[in-house]
Backbone bond lengths (Angstrom), bond angles and torsions (degrees), N, CA, C in turn:
res aa  C-N    CA-C-N  psi(-1)  N-CA   C-N-CA  omega(-1)  CA-C   N-CA-C  phi
1 X - - - 1.417 - - 1.562 105.50 -
2 X 1.297 116.35 136.23 1.453 119.46 178.10 1.524 108.75 -116.06
3 X 1.328 115.76 126.62 1.446 121.98 176.16 1.484 105.49 -116.78
4 X 1.337 116.64 153.68 1.436 122.18 176.94 1.499 107.92 -67.16
5 X 1.331 116.58 125.00 1.452 119.57 178.02 1.526 108.24 -158.93
6 X 1.286 115.98 166.85 1.430 121.81 179.37 1.522 107.43 -80.84
7 X 1.323 115.57 133.46 1.481 120.00 176.22 1.546 108.29 -73.19
8 X 1.308 115.48 142.89 1.411 121.28 178.43 1.502 110.70 -95.94
9 X 1.302 116.66 123.92 1.488 122.27 175.47 1.528 106.49 -95.95
10 X 1.296 118.45 107.54 1.435 120.59 -174.09 1.540 114.30 -68.91
11 X 1.335 117.33 -7.91 1.487 119.40 177.68 1.520 110.25 -85.16
12 X 1.340 118.16 -14.96 1.429 120.75 179.61 1.546 108.96 -98.93
13 X 1.316 116.64 152.80 1.474 118.04 172.85 1.543 109.46 -64.22
14 X 1.300 116.31 149.39 1.448 117.87 179.76 1.479 111.31 -108.85
15 X 1.333 117.51 161.06 1.436 122.60 173.64 1.501 105.82 -135.74
16 X 1.307 115.15 157.87 1.473 120.33 175.81 1.545 107.56 -78.56
17 X 1.298 113.83 139.86 1.467 118.85 175.88 1.562 109.14 -66.92
18 X 1.319 115.64 147.02 1.465 116.39 172.83 1.507 107.55 -62.99
19 X 1.347 116.10 153.23 1.468 120.72 -176.93 1.510 113.09 -53.29
20 X 1.348 116.42 -37.71 1.442 120.05 178.95 1.487 114.03 -61.44
21 X 1.360 115.92 -39.56 1.474 120.89 179.93 1.559 109.62 -69.76
22 X 1.318 115.49 -38.58 1.479 119.25 179.00 1.532 107.96 -63.32
23 X 1.318 117.01 -46.23 1.469 120.36 -176.82 1.490 110.52 -64.54
24 X 1.344 119.17 -38.80 1.446 122.30 178.90 1.521 110.87 -64.71
25 X 1.340 114.66 -42.53 1.480 118.50 176.96 1.482 112.02 -63.93
26 X 1.322 118.30 -42.59 1.475 123.12 177.27 1.514 111.77 -58.57
27 X 1.348 115.12 -46.18 1.484 119.97 -178.28 1.520 109.90 -63.95
28 X 1.331 117.02 -39.80 1.527 119.61 176.74 1.469 111.22 -61.02
29 X 1.340 117.75 -44.34 1.475 122.20 -177.20 1.557 110.25 -61.85
30 X 1.343 115.45 -47.12 1.460 116.57 -173.46 1.530 113.20 -74.66
31 X 1.321 116.88 -12.01 1.455 119.76 176.92 1.503 111.57 -93.14
32 X 1.324 119.56 2.12 1.452 122.78 -178.44 1.524 111.54 -79.69
33 X 1.347 116.30 156.35 1.466 121.99 175.00 1.508 109.55 -62.49
34 X 1.344 117.92 -36.10 1.495 121.04 -178.20 1.511 108.58 -62.51
35 X 1.328 119.54 -39.61 1.419 120.27 177.76 1.517 112.33 -62.62
36 X 1.342 116.29 -42.93 1.461 118.84 178.97 1.522 112.68 -62.57
37 X 1.306 117.14 -34.26 1.453 119.96 174.08 1.546 110.86 -64.14
38 X 1.345 115.70 -43.34 1.459 119.93 175.88 1.514 111.59 -62.21
39 X 1.285 116.42 -41.09 1.489 122.63 -178.85 1.525 108.89 -62.05
40 X 1.327 116.58 -48.42 1.494 118.68 -179.04 1.517 110.58 -64.90
41 X 1.333 117.03 -39.44 1.476 119.35 177.55 1.533 111.37 -62.18
42 X 1.308 116.28 -43.28 1.481 120.84 179.64 1.512 112.10 -62.38
43 X 1.359 115.64 -47.51 1.455 118.37 -179.35 1.498 112.14 -68.74
44 X 1.361 117.09 -33.26 1.434 120.56 175.78 1.529 113.28 -64.94
45 X 1.388 114.04 -37.86 1.474 118.07 177.69 1.513 111.15 -66.78
46 X 1.343 118.37 -37.15 1.445 120.97 175.44 1.502 110.73 -60.79
47 X 1.348 119.04 -46.23 1.435 122.95 -179.62 1.564 110.60 -64.56
48 X 1.339 117.12 -44.99 1.474 119.96 -179.72 1.497 111.36 -63.41
49 X 1.328 116.96 -40.41 1.495 121.10 179.37 1.518 108.45 -63.32
50 X 1.317 118.16 -48.15 1.462 121.39 179.77 1.550 110.23 -58.05
51 X 1.307 117.49 -44.45 1.483 119.63 178.19 1.512 112.46 -63.73
52 X 1.341 117.06 -39.99 1.447 120.85 -179.78 1.524 111.27 -66.97
53 X 1.336 115.13 -48.32 1.477 117.67 -177.03 1.535 111.97 -67.99
54 X 1.288 118.62 -27.30 1.477 121.75 178.76 1.534 112.48 -86.25
55 X 1.281 117.49 -16.91 1.486 121.41 -177.90 1.511 113.84 -117.68
56 X 1.311 115.19 -98.26 1.455 121.59 -174.03 1.546 110.57 -60.06
57 X 1.301 116.90 -38.55 1.482 119.80 -178.16 1.525 111.16 -66.17
58 X 1.308 118.60 -38.39 1.457 121.59 176.76 1.504 111.76 -60.33
59 X 1.357 115.96 -43.84 1.460 121.92 177.85 1.514 110.36 -63.14
60 X 1.335 115.31 -47.29 1.462 118.95 -177.74 1.550 113.41 -65.40
61 X 1.318 115.35 -36.54 1.505 119.10 -178.79 1.533 110.87 -69.48
62 X 1.333 117.44 -29.17 1.469 119.58 -178.61 1.515 109.36 -70.89
63 X 1.323 118.25 -24.83 1.479 120.81 -179.01 1.506 113.89 -91.07
64 X 1.331 118.13 0.03 1.484 120.80 -177.46 1.504 112.95 -80.75
65 X 1.324 117.65 149.61 1.480 119.24 172.29 1.538 108.26 -62.81
66 X 1.318 115.34 158.31 1.455 121.69 -173.37 1.517 114.26 -53.91
67 X 1.325 119.24 -47.86 1.469 122.38 -179.60 1.500 113.66 -64.55
68 X 1.358 117.61 -34.11 1.439 123.03 176.89 1.511 110.78 -75.31
69 X 1.347 116.08 -35.56 1.459 120.09 178.54 1.521 110.06 -65.62
70 X 1.347 118.69 -34.18 1.436 121.57 175.92 1.579 109.36 -64.50
71 X 1.292 116.24 -45.33 1.488 118.92 176.81 1.503 110.73 -64.77
72 X 1.294 120.31 -36.33 1.455 124.33 176.77 1.536 108.86 -60.28
73 X 1.326 115.07 -51.48 1.466 119.07 -178.15 1.556 110.60 -60.92
74 X 1.333 116.78 -44.59 1.448 121.06 179.74 1.537 111.13 -60.87
75 X 1.310 116.48 -50.69 1.473 120.67 -176.22 1.545 112.11 -69.64
76 X 1.336 116.25 -32.39 1.472 118.09 178.11 1.531 109.16 -69.84
77 X 1.318 118.42 -35.93 1.452 119.63 176.98 1.525 111.74 -69.35
78 X 1.321 115.97 -40.04 1.473 120.07 177.18 1.536 109.81 -64.13
79 X 1.314 117.29 -40.90 1.515 122.69 177.62 1.511 108.92 -61.21
80 X 1.280 116.95 -47.59 1.489 120.40 -179.90 1.506 112.39 -62.21
81 X 1.312 116.73 -42.17 1.468 120.41 177.48 1.539 111.10 -63.10
82 X 1.326 115.58 -46.28 1.481 121.17 179.79 1.530 110.55 -60.17
83 X 1.341 116.22 -43.71 1.465 119.32 178.89 1.510 112.68 -66.49
84 X 1.303 117.86 -34.27 1.473 119.04 178.31 1.522 111.35 -69.85
85 X 1.384 117.29 -35.32 1.444 120.48 172.64 1.513 112.09 -65.34
86 X 1.296 117.80 -42.81 1.432 122.40 175.97 1.549 112.41 -61.22
87 X 1.326 115.24 -46.87 1.463 120.54 -178.64 1.503 108.32 -63.31
88 X 1.295 121.04 -41.80 1.445 124.37 -178.37 1.546 108.67 -63.21
89 X 1.339 118.40 -44.37 1.433 121.68 178.13 1.534 112.32 -63.11
90 X 1.358 115.52 -43.85 1.460 119.78 178.82 1.543 112.13 -64.12
91 X 1.330 116.32 -42.02 1.467 119.82 179.81 1.515 111.50 -66.07
92 X 1.284 118.15 -39.81 1.479 120.17 176.55 1.527 109.49 -62.15
93 X 1.332 117.41 -46.27 1.444 119.69 179.44 1.535 114.18 -61.95
94 X 1.340 113.34 -38.61 1.462 118.46 178.56 1.570 110.16 -66.16
95 X 1.327 114.44 -37.65 1.475 118.37 176.61 1.515 111.72 -59.30
96 X 1.331 116.54 -37.32 1.506 119.88 176.32 1.495 107.90 -68.23
97 X 1.299 119.49 -45.18 1.473 119.92 -178.22 1.521 111.40 -60.75
98 X 1.328 117.43 -33.12 1.464 119.84 -176.79 1.534 112.53 -93.01
99 X 1.303 117.52 5.27 1.468 123.65 177.39 1.517 114.95 76.09
100 X 1.344 117.32 13.56 1.448 120.23 178.32 1.478 113.61 -81.22
101 X 1.313 116.44 -13.81 1.480 122.84 -176.54 1.526 105.89 -148.16
102 X 1.325 115.52 146.51 1.491 117.42 173.87 1.501 108.62 -82.51
103 X 1.364 113.91 159.73 1.447 120.08 -178.93 1.563 108.59 -62.37
104 X 1.310 117.68 -33.67 1.479 120.56 179.69 1.525 109.82 -68.27
105 X 1.345 118.52 -39.19 1.458 122.17 176.26 1.532 110.58 -61.76
106 X 1.331 113.82 -43.52 1.439 121.32 178.98 1.531 110.96 -59.83
107 X 1.323 114.34 -45.28 1.471 118.14 178.10 1.531 111.74 -57.50
108 X 1.338 116.01 -42.38 1.467 119.08 177.10 1.519 113.32 -63.57
109 X 1.298 115.48 -40.56 1.500 121.40 177.66 1.541 109.89 -64.84
110 X 1.324 117.03 -46.03 1.444 120.29 179.80 1.509 112.99 -65.25
111 X 1.317 118.32 -22.02 1.465 120.87 176.43 1.518 109.92 -68.00
112 X 1.333 116.49 -25.64 1.466 122.01 179.75 1.498 111.91 -79.18
113 X 1.322 116.93 -32.87 1.488 121.74 -178.00 1.500 107.93 -119.60
114 X 1.309 118.65 105.17 1.433 122.86 177.29 1.526 110.86 -95.25
115 X 1.317 117.07 137.55 1.450 121.51 173.14 1.523 106.84 -80.06
116 X 1.299 118.65 109.70 1.469 121.81 -173.31 1.545 112.71 -74.06
117 X 1.317 114.20 170.34 1.450 118.78 170.64 1.533 109.60 -65.67
118 X 1.344 116.06 154.89 1.420 119.46 179.97 1.534 110.34 -74.11
119 X 1.273 115.20 154.95 1.461 119.07 177.59 1.542 112.70 173.73
120 X 1.285 115.97 140.04 1.472 121.02 175.07 1.487 107.82 -104.73
121 X 1.343 114.65 154.09 1.454 118.52 -176.65 1.527 111.26 -95.92
122 X 1.310 119.02 -24.24 1.440 120.17 -177.77 1.476 113.79 -87.26
123 X 1.344 115.21 170.05 1.482 120.90 176.35 1.512 108.03 -75.73
124 X 1.306 119.26 161.45 1.457 121.21 175.78 1.507 112.66 -56.62
125 X 1.356 117.04 -40.74 1.444 120.57 -179.48 1.551 111.97 -62.33
126 X 1.328 114.89 -42.09 1.463 119.26 178.44 1.529 111.71 -64.80
127 X 1.325 113.32 -42.90 1.464 119.26 -176.19 1.542 112.22 -67.48
128 X 1.315 116.03 -30.38 1.449 120.35 177.07 1.477 113.30 -66.91
129 X 1.317 116.87 -23.33 1.467 120.86 -177.12 1.528 111.27 -88.54
130 X 1.333 117.60 -6.41 1.469 119.26 177.09 1.519 110.44 -67.83
131 X 1.320 116.98 153.43 1.473 118.93 175.40 1.499 111.91 -58.18
132 X 1.326 117.37 145.96 1.423 123.41 -176.66 1.533 113.01 -58.91
133 X 1.336 115.08 -36.20 1.464 120.11 -179.21 1.521 111.49 -61.84
134 X 1.340 116.66 -45.15 1.444 121.10 176.89 1.515 112.87 -65.67
135 X 1.336 116.17 -42.60 1.465 121.39 176.79 1.538 112.11 -59.17
136 X 1.321 117.13 -41.34 1.430 122.00 178.15 1.523 113.20 -63.46
137 X 1.377 114.75 -43.77 1.456 119.74 177.74 1.520 112.38 -63.56
138 X 1.315 116.48 -40.77 1.454 123.37 179.69 1.530 108.30 -64.87
139 X 1.328 119.11 -44.68 1.474 121.04 -179.85 1.553 109.82 -64.74
140 X 1.297 116.82 -40.32 1.488 121.10 178.94 1.505 110.48 -64.10
141 X 1.366 115.51 -41.08 1.488 117.66 -179.88 1.499 111.24 -64.33
142 X 1.346 118.22 -38.58 1.439 121.49 -179.94 1.523 110.46 -66.52
143 X 1.326 119.17 -40.65 1.438 122.58 176.83 1.537 110.53 -61.92
144 X 1.299 115.91 -44.79 1.469 121.26 177.48 1.538 111.98 -62.13
145 X 1.310 114.31 -45.66 1.445 120.35 177.38 1.497 112.91 -58.74
146 X 1.340 117.34 -41.68 1.468 121.42 179.63 1.562 109.82 -65.63
147 X 1.334 116.24 -39.73 1.463 118.95 178.56 1.534 111.63 -66.11
148 X 1.311 117.96 -36.34 1.427 121.57 179.10 1.552 109.65 -70.52
149 X 1.300 116.96 -41.13 1.476 120.86 177.16 1.529 108.92 -61.63
150 X 1.306 116.33 -41.45 1.484 121.70 177.03 1.508 110.77 -60.67
151 X 1.332 116.69 -48.77 1.474 121.57 178.89 1.534 110.17 -60.36
152 X 1.306 116.02 -45.24 1.471 120.33 178.35 1.490 109.94 -57.52
153 X 1.339 116.03 -42.89 1.466 119.97 179.06 1.521 111.06 -62.97
154 X 1.314 117.29 -40.21 1.480 120.52 177.64 1.496 110.21 -62.67
155 X 1.324 116.23 -43.50 1.475 119.55 -176.00 1.520 111.58 -67.73
156 X 1.342 118.00 -23.58 1.471 120.10 -175.33 1.542 110.76 -116.44
157 X 1.311 118.48 15.74 1.464 122.91 -175.87 1.554 110.01 -67.10
158 X 1.341 113.98 145.26 1.466 116.89 175.88 1.534 110.08 -72.09
159 X 1.298 114.81 148.95 1.459 119.55 178.91 1.533 109.07 -95.96
160 X 1.332 117.26 151.32 1.468 117.22 178.39 1.545 111.54 -64.86
161 X 1.315 113.95 147.66 1.467 117.28 176.46 1.525 109.26 -66.76
162 X 1.296 116.34 146.73 1.456 119.18 178.10 1.536 108.64 -64.95
163 X 1.340 112.93 135.42 1.484 118.71 -176.98 1.533 107.07 -74.61
164 X 1.319 115.28 135.12 1.454 119.39 179.44 1.537 109.89 -68.76
165 X 1.283 116.45 140.35 1.457 123.16 176.13 1.521 109.45 -107.34
166 X 1.313 119.10 103.55 1.444 119.51 -173.17 1.556 112.97 -63.14
167 X 1.323 115.50 -31.56 1.475 118.31 179.69 1.508 109.23 -68.17
168 X 1.371 116.81 -45.20 1.475 120.35 178.96 1.531 109.28 -62.50
169 X 1.328 118.74 -39.74 1.437 123.22 178.62 1.532 110.38 -59.56
170 X 1.330 116.91 -46.17 1.476 120.83 179.37 1.518 112.77 -64.67
171 X 1.410 113.93 -41.45 1.490 116.65 177.44 1.515 111.39 -63.54
172 X 1.305 116.80 -41.65 1.463 120.80 178.31 1.496 111.36 -61.83
173 X 1.350 116.83 -40.12 1.470 122.13 -179.93 1.547 108.24 -65.19
174 X 1.348 117.18 -46.30 1.504 119.96 178.42 1.522 110.28 -61.07
175 X 1.255 117.19 -45.31 1.486 121.04 -177.09 1.527 108.04 -61.74
176 X 1.316 116.91 -42.44 1.463 122.22 178.70 1.518 111.59 -60.77
177 X 1.339 115.22 -48.16 1.465 120.69 -179.34 1.499 113.52 -64.98
178 X 1.332 116.15 -34.83 1.467 120.54 -176.44 1.569 109.12 -90.77
179 X 1.346 116.92 -6.84 1.436 118.66 -179.74 1.529 115.07 74.33
180 X 1.307 117.30 23.96 1.419 123.28 -179.83 1.520 110.41 -92.51
181 X 1.306 115.55 147.04 1.443 119.93 174.85 1.543 110.09 -82.65
182 X 1.280 116.65 145.34 1.469 120.57 178.33 1.478 111.35 -76.88
């Protein structure tokens, strides 16, 4: 997803954007078509996961050996938690886009629910024994989570410091010495 933002030049010192600039950038991002695509994908993944866990997943988990069933239960709970965090973030951002919430209110809400780093709790051997449907949903949730973390980083990225203009500095100095207004 690409949102309008200032490019960071890593050779220049950086400064944090004033809160107003961050909020304006955030509002522009969440009003984009790309955000709405991400929103629909996230909500669709929540629905697909609920349908899987309540239907096919329930049947598959009942047939698993005990140690794999424990991994299934653990990973399905982690998946559900991750998706609820994602859905919460997406819903808050959509509320901003639709004018139901200010960007500052959204920022306060998002401080309560952080999208964590990705990570699985089981060993690779345990995870390979999980049903393919659950594995696919977990992988999709991690990709979506990474995209949201990237977007969040774009929305809160530092802006490059303004480049000093030596000519302007000299003119300002001369004006100050001579008592002239700029």
